[in-house]
C-alpha positions as CSV (number, residue, x, y, z in Angstrom):
1,X,44.6,88.5,172.2
2,X,45.0,89.6,168.6
3,X,45.8,86.0,167.4
4,X,42.2,85.1,168.0
5,X,41.0,87.6,165.5
6,X,39.6,86.6,162.1
7,X,41.6,89.3,160.2
8,X,43.6,87.5,157.5
9,X,46.5,89.9,157.9
10,X,46.9,88.9,161.5
11,X,47.1,85.2,160.7
12,X,49.8,86.0,158.1
13,X,52.2,87.3,160.7
14,X,55.2,85.3,161.8
15,X,54.0,85.4,165.4
16,X,50.7,83.8,164.5
17,X,52.3,81.2,162.3
18,X,54.7,80.3,165.1
19,X,51.8,80.0,167.5
20,X,49.9,77.7,165.2
21,X,52.9,75.5,164.4
22,X,53.9,75.2,168.1
23,X,50.4,74.5,169.2
24,X,49.8,72.0,166.4
25,X,53.1,70.1,167.1
26,X,52.5,70.1,170.8
27,X,48.9,68.9,170.6
28,X,49.8,66.2,168.1
29,X,52.6,65.0,170.3
30,X,50.3,65.2,173.4
31,X,47.5,63.2,171.6
32,X,50.0,60.6,170.5
33,X,51.5,60.4,174.0
34,X,48.0,60.0,175.7
35,X,47.0,57.4,173.2
36,X,50.2,55.5,173.8
37,X,49.6,55.7,177.6
38,X,46.1,54.4,177.2
39,X,47.1,51.5,175.0
40,X,50.0,50.7,177.2
41,X,48.0,50.7,180.4
42,X,45.3,48.6,178.8
43,X,47.9,46.1,177.5
44,X,49.6,45.9,180.9
45,X,46.3,45.3,182.8
46,X,45.3,42.5,180.5
47,X,48.7,41.0,180.5
48,X,48.9,40.9,184.3
49,X,45.4,39.5,184.5
50,X,46.2,36.8,182.0
51,X,49.4,35.9,183.9
52,X,47.4,35.5,187.1
53,X,44.7,33.4,185.4
54,X,47.3,31.1,183.9
55,X,49.1,30.7,187.2
56,X,45.8,29.9,189.0
57,X,44.5,27.4,186.5
58,X,47.9,25.7,186.5
59,X,47.8,25.5,190.3
60,X,44.3,24.0,190.3
61,X,45.4,21.5,187.7
62,X,48.3,20.3,189.9
63,X,45.9,20.0,192.9
64,X,43.4,18.0,190.9
65,X,46.2,15.6,189.8
66,X,47.3,15.2,193.4
67,X,43.8,14.7,194.9
68,X,42.2,12.5,192.2
69,X,40.1,10.2,192.5
70,X,38.8,12.0,195.6
71,X,36.3,14.3,193.7
72,X,35.0,15.8,196.9
73,X,38.5,16.9,197.8
74,X,38.8,18.3,194.3
75,X,35.6,20.3,194.7
76,X,36.6,21.5,198.1
77,X,39.9,22.8,196.6
78,X,37.9,24.6,193.9
79,X,35.6,26.2,196.5
80,X,38.6,27.4,198.4
81,X,40.1,29.0,195.3
82,X,36.7,30.6,194.7
83,X,36.6,32.1,198.1
84,X,40.1,33.4,197.9
85,X,39.3,35.4,194.8
86,X,35.8,36.5,195.8
87,X,36.7,40.2,195.8
88,X,37.7,39.8,192.1
89,X,34.5,37.9,191.3
90,X,36.4,35.1,189.8
91,X,34.6,31.9,188.6
92,X,35.7,28.2,188.3
93,X,34.4,25.5,186.1
94,X,35.3,21.8,186.1
95,X,34.1,19.6,183.3
96,X,34.8,16.3,181.6
97,X,36.2,15.7,178.2
98,X,32.7,15.3,176.8
99,X,31.7,18.7,178.2
100,X,29.8,17.4,181.2
101,X,30.0,19.8,184.1
102,X,31.4,18.2,187.3
103,X,31.3,21.5,189.3
104,X,31.1,25.2,188.7
105,X,31.0,28.2,190.9
106,X,27.9,30.3,191.3
107,X,29.5,33.2,189.3
108,X,30.3,31.0,186.3
109,X,28.3,32.5,183.3
110,X,26.3,30.3,181.0
111,X,28.3,31.6,178.0
112,X,31.4,30.0,179.5
113,X,29.7,26.9,180.9
114,X,28.2,25.9,177.6
115,X,31.4,26.6,175.6
116,X,32.7,23.1,174.6
117,X,36.3,22.0,175.5
118,X,38.9,21.5,172.8
119,X,42.0,19.5,172.3
120,X,44.1,22.6,172.5
121,X,43.6,22.8,176.2
122,X,46.8,20.8,176.9
123,X,48.4,24.2,177.6
124,X,47.0,27.2,179.5
125,X,45.0,29.1,176.9
126,X,43.3,32.5,177.4
127,X,39.8,32.8,175.9
128,X,37.6,35.9,175.6
129,X,33.8,35.1,175.5
130,X,31.6,38.2,175.5
131,X,32.8,40.2,178.5
132,X,34.4,37.3,180.3
133,X,38.0,36.3,180.1
134,X,39.2,32.9,181.4
135,X,42.2,30.5,181.3
136,X,41.5,26.8,180.4
137,X,43.6,23.6,180.8
138,X,43.2,19.9,180.2
139,X,44.3,17.5,183.0
140,X,44.9,13.8,182.6
141,X,44.6,13.0,186.3
142,X,46.3,9.5,186.0
143,X,43.1,7.9,184.5
144,X,43.8,8.9,181.0
145,X,40.4,10.5,181.1
146,X,41.2,14.2,181.0
147,X,39.4,16.8,183.0
148,X,39.0,20.4,181.8
149,X,39.4,23.2,184.2
150,X,38.5,26.9,183.6
151,X,39.3,29.9,185.8
152,X,38.1,33.3,184.7
153,X,36.7,36.7,185.6
154,X,34.5,39.5,184.1
155,X,36.5,42.2,182.3
156,X,34.1,44.9,183.5
157,X,36.5,45.8,186.3
158,X,39.4,46.0,183.9
159,X,37.4,48.2,181.5
160,X,36.3,50.3,184.4
161,X,39.9,50.9,185.4
162,X,40.9,51.7,181.9
163,X,37.9,54.0,181.5
164,X,38.9,55.9,184.7
165,X,42.4,56.3,183.3
166,X,41.0,57.4,180.0
167,X,38.9,60.1,181.7
168,X,42.0,61.4,183.4
169,X,43.9,61.4,180.1
170,X,41.1,63.2,178.4
171,X,41.0,65.9,181.1
172,X,44.8,66.3,180.8
173,X,44.4,66.5,177.0
174,X,41.7,69.2,177.3
175,X,43.8,71.2,179.7
176,X,46.8,71.0,177.4
177,X,44.6,72.0,174.4
178,X,43.7,75.2,176.3
179,X,47.2,75.9,177.7
180,X,49.2,75.0,174.6
181,X,48.1,77.9,172.4
182,X,48.6,80.3,175.3
183,X,52.1,79.0,175.9
184,X,52.8,78.9,172.2
185,X,51.7,82.5,171.8
186,X,53.9,83.5,174.7
187,X,56.9,81.7,173.3
188,X,56.2,83.2,169.8
189,X,56.1,86.7,171.4
190,X,59.4,86.1,173.1
191,X,61.0,84.7,170.0
192,X,59.8,87.5,167.7
193,X,60.4,90.4,170.0
194,X,63.8,91.0,168.6
195,X,62.4,90.8,165.1
196,X,59.7,93.3,166.1
197,X,62.4,95.6,167.3
198,X,64.3,95.2,164.1
199,X,61.1,96.1,162.1
200,X,60.3,99.1,164.3
201,X,63.9,100.5,163.8
202,X,63.8,99.8,160.1
203,X,60.4,101.7,159.8
204,X,62.0,104.7,161.5
205,X,64.9,104.8,159.2
206,X,65.0,107.9,156.9
207,X,67.6,109.4,154.7
208,X,68.0,112.1,157.4
209,X,68.3,109.5,160.2
210,X,71.0,107.2,158.9
211,X,72.7,106.9,162.3
212,X,69.9,104.8,163.8
213,X,71.0,101.3,164.5
214,X,69.4,98.0,165.6
215,X,69.7,96.9,169.2
216,X,72.1,94.0,169.9
217,X,71.1,91.9,172.9
218,X,74.4,90.2,173.3
219,X,72.9,86.7,173.2
220,X,75.0,85.8,170.2
221,X,72.1,84.0,168.5
222,X,71.0,84.3,164.8
223,X,68.9,87.4,165.6
224,X,71.9,89.1,167.1
225,X,74.0,88.2,164.0
226,X,71.2,89.5,161.8
227,X,71.2,92.8,163.7
228,X,74.9,93.1,163.4
229,X,74.8,92.4,159.7
230,X,72.1,95.0,159.1
231,X,74.0,97.5,161.2
232,X,77.1,96.9,159.2
233,X,75.1,97.4,156.0
234,X,73.6,100.6,157.5
235,X,77.1,101.9,158.3
236,X,78.1,101.3,154.7
237,X,75.0,103.0,153.4
238,X,75.4,105.9,155.7
239,X,79.0,106.3,154.7
240,X,78.1,106.1,151.0
241,X,75.3,108.6,151.3
242,X,77.4,111.0,153.2
243,X,80.2,110.6,150.7
244,X,77.8,111.2,147.8
245,X,76.3,114.3,149.6
246,X,79.8,115.7,150.2
247,X,80.8,114.9,146.6
248,X,77.7,116.7,145.2
249,X,78.4,119.7,147.5
250,X,82.0,119.8,146.5
251,X,81.3,119.4,142.8
252,X,78.7,122.2,143.0
253,X,81.3,124.4,144.8
254,X,84.0,123.6,142.2
255,X,81.6,124.3,139.3
256,X,80.3,127.5,140.8
257,X,83.7,129.2,140.6
258,X,84.3,128.9,136.8
259,X,80.6,129.6,136.1
260,X,80.7,132.7,138.2
261,X,83.9,133.8,136.4
262,X,82.3,133.2,133.0
263,X,79.2,135.1,134.1
264,X,81.1,138.1,135.5
265,X,83.4,138.3,132.4
266,X,80.4,138.3,130.0
267,X,78.5,140.8,132.1
268,X,81.5,143.2,132.1
269,X,81.9,142.7,128.4
270,X,78.3,143.6,127.5
271,X,78.0,146.4,130.0
272,X,79.4,148.8,127.4
273,X,81.1,149.0,124.1
274,X,84.7,147.8,124.1
275,X,87.5,147.4,121.6
276,X,88.3,144.2,119.8
277,X,91.3,143.5,121.9
278,X,89.3,143.8,125.1
279,X,86.6,141.5,123.7
280,X,89.4,139.0,122.8
281,X,90.8,139.2,126.3
282,X,87.3,138.5,127.7
283,X,86.9,135.5,125.4
284,X,90.3,134.2,126.5
285,X,89.2,134.5,130.2
286,X,85.9,132.7,129.4
287,X,87.8,130.0,127.5
288,X,90.2,129.5,130.5
289,X,87.2,129.0,132.8
290,X,85.5,126.7,130.2
291,X,88.8,124.7,130.0
292,X,88.7,124.1,133.7
293,X,85.0,123.1,133.5
294,X,85.7,120.7,130.7
295,X,88.6,119.1,132.6
296,X,86.5,118.9,135.8
297,X,83.6,117.3,133.8
298,X,85.9,114.8,132.2
299,X,87.4,113.9,135.6
300,X,83.9,113.4,137.1
301,X,82.8,111.2,134.3
302,X,86.0,109.1,134.6
303,X,85.4,108.7,138.3
304,X,81.8,107.7,137.7
305,X,82.8,105.3,135.0
306,X,85.6,103.7,137.0
307,X,83.3,103.3,140.1
308,X,80.4,101.7,138.1
309,X,80.2,98.0,138.8
310,X,78.2,97.4,135.7
311,X,80.9,98.8,133.4
312,X,83.7,96.3,132.6
313,X,87.2,97.5,133.0
314,X,89.4,97.0,129.9
315,X,92.2,94.6,130.6
316,X,95.0,94.2,128.1
317,X,98.8,93.6,128.1
318,X,100.5,96.9,129.0
319,X,104.2,97.7,128.7
320,X,104.6,99.6,131.9
321,X,108.0,101.0,131.0
322,X,106.7,102.2,127.7
323,X,103.6,103.9,129.1
324,X,105.7,105.6,131.8
325,X,108.4,106.7,129.4
326,X,105.8,108.5,127.2
327,X,104.3,110.3,130.2
328,X,107.8,111.4,131.5
329,X,108.7,112.7,128.0
330,X,105.4,114.7,127.9
331,X,106.1,116.4,131.2
332,X,109.8,117.0,130.5
333,X,109.1,120.5,129.2
334,X,107.0,121.4,132.2
335,X,109.8,120.2,134.6
336,X,112.4,122.2,132.7
337,X,110.2,125.3,132.8
338,X,109.8,124.9,136.6
339,X,113.5,124.2,137.2
340,X,112.8,120.7,138.5
341,X,115.0,117.8,137.6
342,X,112.8,115.0,136.2
343,X,114.5,111.5,135.7
344,X,113.3,108.0,134.9
345,X,114.9,104.8,136.0
346,X,113.8,101.6,134.3
347,X,115.1,98.6,136.1
348,X,112.8,96.1,134.4
349,X,110.1,96.1,131.7
350,X,107.2,94.3,133.4
351,X,104.1,93.4,131.4
352,X,101.0,94.1,133.5
353,X,97.3,93.8,132.9
354,X,95.2,97.0,132.6
355,X,94.0,99.8,130.4
356,X,96.8,101.5,128.6
357,X,95.1,104.9,128.2
358,X,94.0,105.0,131.8
359,X,97.4,103.9,133.2
360,X,99.0,106.6,131.1
361,X,96.6,109.1,132.7
362,X,97.5,107.7,136.2
363,X,101.3,108.4,135.6
364,X,100.4,111.8,134.2
365,X,98.4,112.8,137.3
366,X,101.2,111.6,139.6
367,X,103.8,113.6,137.7
368,X,101.6,116.6,137.6
369,X,101.1,116.5,141.4
370,X,104.8,115.9,142.0
371,X,105.9,118.8,139.7
372,X,103.4,121.3,141.1
373,X,104.4,120.7,144.7
374,X,108.2,120.5,144.2
375,X,110.1,123.8,144.3
376,X,112.7,124.9,141.8
377,X,116.0,123.0,142.0
378,X,114.1,120.1,143.4
379,X,113.9,116.7,141.7
380,X,111.3,114.1,140.7
381,X,112.4,110.5,140.2
382,X,110.2,107.9,138.5
383,X,111.2,104.3,138.9
384,X,109.9,101.2,137.0
385,X,110.6,97.9,138.6
386,X,109.3,94.3,138.5
387,X,107.7,92.8,141.6
388,X,108.6,89.2,140.7
389,X,105.7,87.1,139.6
390,X,103.1,89.5,141.0
391,X,103.5,92.3,138.4
392,X,105.1,95.7,138.2
393,X,105.7,98.7,140.4
394,X,105.7,102.4,139.5
395,X,107.3,104.8,142.1
396,X,107.1,108.6,141.8
397,X,109.3,110.3,144.4
398,X,109.7,114.0,144.8
399,X,111.6,116.4,147.1
400,X,108.7,118.7,147.7
401,X,107.2,120.1,150.9
402,X,105.6,116.8,151.9
403,X,102.2,116.0,153.5
404,X,101.2,116.2,157.1
405,X,100.5,112.8,158.7
406,X,96.9,113.9,159.5
407,X,96.4,114.8,155.9
408,X,97.5,111.4,154.5
409,X,94.2,109.9,155.4
410,X,92.3,112.3,153.2
411,X,94.5,112.7,150.1
412,X,92.3,110.3,148.2
413,X,89.1,112.2,149.0
414,X,87.5,113.9,146.1
415,X,88.0,117.7,145.8
416,X,90.3,117.7,148.8
417,X,93.7,119.4,148.5
418,X,96.5,119.4,150.9
419,X,97.3,123.0,150.8
420,X,93.9,124.7,151.1
421,X,95.6,128.1,151.2
422,X,96.7,127.7,147.6
423,X,93.3,126.8,146.4
424,X,93.2,129.7,144.0
425,X,96.8,129.4,142.9
426,X,98.6,126.9,140.6
427,X,97.5,123.9,142.6
428,X,93.9,124.7,141.8
429,X,94.2,123.3,138.3
430,X,93.7,119.7,139.4
431,X,90.4,120.4,141.1
432,X,91.3,117.9,143.8
433,X,90.4,114.8,141.6
434,X,93.9,113.7,140.5
435,X,94.6,111.1,143.3
436,X,91.0,109.9,143.5
437,X,91.1,109.2,139.7
438,X,94.5,107.4,140.2
439,X,93.1,105.1,142.9
440,X,89.9,104.4,141.0
441,X,91.8,103.4,137.8
442,X,94.5,101.4,139.6
443,X,92.0,99.4,141.7
444,X,89.9,98.9,138.6
445,X,93.0,97.2,137.1
446,X,93.3,95.0,140.2
447,X,96.2,97.0,141.7
448,X,96.9,99.2,144.7
449,X,98.3,102.7,145.3
450,X,99.9,103.9,148.5
451,X,101.4,107.2,149.6
452,X,104.3,107.9,152.0
453,X,105.4,111.4,152.9
454,X,107.5,113.4,155.3
455,X,107.3,117.1,155.9
456,X,110.0,119.1,154.1
457,X,111.4,115.8,152.8
458,X,109.1,114.9,150.0
459,X,106.4,112.4,149.0
460,X,106.6,108.9,147.5
461,X,103.7,107.4,145.6
462,X,103.9,103.6,144.9
463,X,101.6,101.9,142.4
464,X,101.5,98.1,142.3
465,X,99.9,96.3,139.3
466,X,99.2,92.7,138.7
467,X,101.1,90.8,136.1
468,X,99.5,90.1,132.7
469,X,97.7,86.7,132.8
470,X,96.9,86.5,129.1
471,X,93.1,86.9,129.4
472,X,92.1,90.1,127.8
473,X,88.7,91.7,128.0
474,X,86.9,93.3,125.0
475,X,87.7,96.9,124.8
476,X,84.7,99.2,125.2
477,X,84.3,102.2,122.9
478,X,85.8,105.2,124.5
479,X,85.2,108.8,123.7
480,X,88.2,110.8,122.6
481,X,88.9,113.5,125.2
482,X,90.3,116.5,123.4
483,X,92.2,118.8,125.6
484,X,91.0,122.4,124.9
485,X,93.6,125.0,124.0
486,X,95.2,126.6,127.0
487,X,94.3,130.2,128.0
488,X,97.9,131.2,127.6
489,X,98.0,130.0,124.0
490,X,94.8,131.8,123.2
491,X,96.1,135.0,124.8
492,X,99.4,134.8,122.8
493,X,97.3,134.2,119.6
494,X,95.1,137.1,120.4
495,X,98.1,139.4,121.0
496,X,99.8,138.3,117.8
497,X,96.6,138.9,115.9
498,X,96.3,142.5,117.0
499,X,93.2,144.3,117.7
500,X,91.7,143.4,114.4
């Protein structure tokens, strides 16, 4: 067995430590129990012997009192007692107050016979002399001249019985000393088997094998709860890694389109000599692609910043009605150009906690989505209301084409767009990051965002924000995002400028 090895690494394992602790505790408990048995048995044997000795010496004392002054009858009684206890090798000694021996049995040792009587013998006293133990008693016998009687035995038989018991206990202790480590090791193996399975599974985990999970025995113990907790963590890690991989792939795909367009435009421009107007048109195309790249990069940075736990979110008092009014006024021209009726209804002016600039961006993204997917003659209604003591509500409702129920679960995924067929049309401008940015910003402000939609009936987006609690956080420095000039403006400027 490997636990008998001298390798330090083996002794540092949990299984070996459990074996040592179990064995040590069991052996100590066994040694204490065996010692207690030995001491208890010895005390019981001596206590029973002392009780018999006291009873016998008291009985003889009563006989002497009754038979005195017939000394021969007294001696005969003593001889009878000696014969009745012959198998125990008991002895009897009768002497006067002065220590003169009147009669003693043949087994009475000299060490006892020469031991002088004392005045304390008025009661049955137990005396140990060398290896002999006897009870002694003083008797008046109606002459006021006390006799002293002693009845005793050798303790060799008691010690022999105790020794035999001790040998049995030592044998039991040795057997337990051999069996306890084996049983402790077996118990440690059974106890650590789930841990070994957890370690084996953890060692097999790789970034390419994130679906491996720990086995759950169903016992409901701490190890099962540990496996369930680790499995839950692995699920979260796997989901996060898959989301990041999909995000990187989608970002690369989104970036490749504008970069390819830039490369193609420049290759065509340098393939041969062209006029100034053609060069300007090529530059306009390149700037349009660069504009899309710039917006996409800003959106990605905003998502990364909003999702970073180490970056504190700015929290200040925000006039929700004022922020929304500014955004609606900014999109009023776009709505008019598209033939969409854009209206604002301010029922209350709630004061919420959040980041003014980011919340303005949230409203702008929601209006941009609503206007892009609402056909001409449709309408977009923005409503500001108070949610009692819990804060404010922004509602953006449009009469657009709506979203399929199956697509509602994915509208907050990065780079995902409802109408994939229009990926190269007007809807392509957002890059599929508008709603993810809205959710990230709103949740960073302690709020929530929900979407309800019906096909051919429109979509309603509801944003709930917590009320301002009067505890602002220090504003972090923010870079000023400058919106690059649109390609249409550049093209109009180029046409106005002529060929140059």
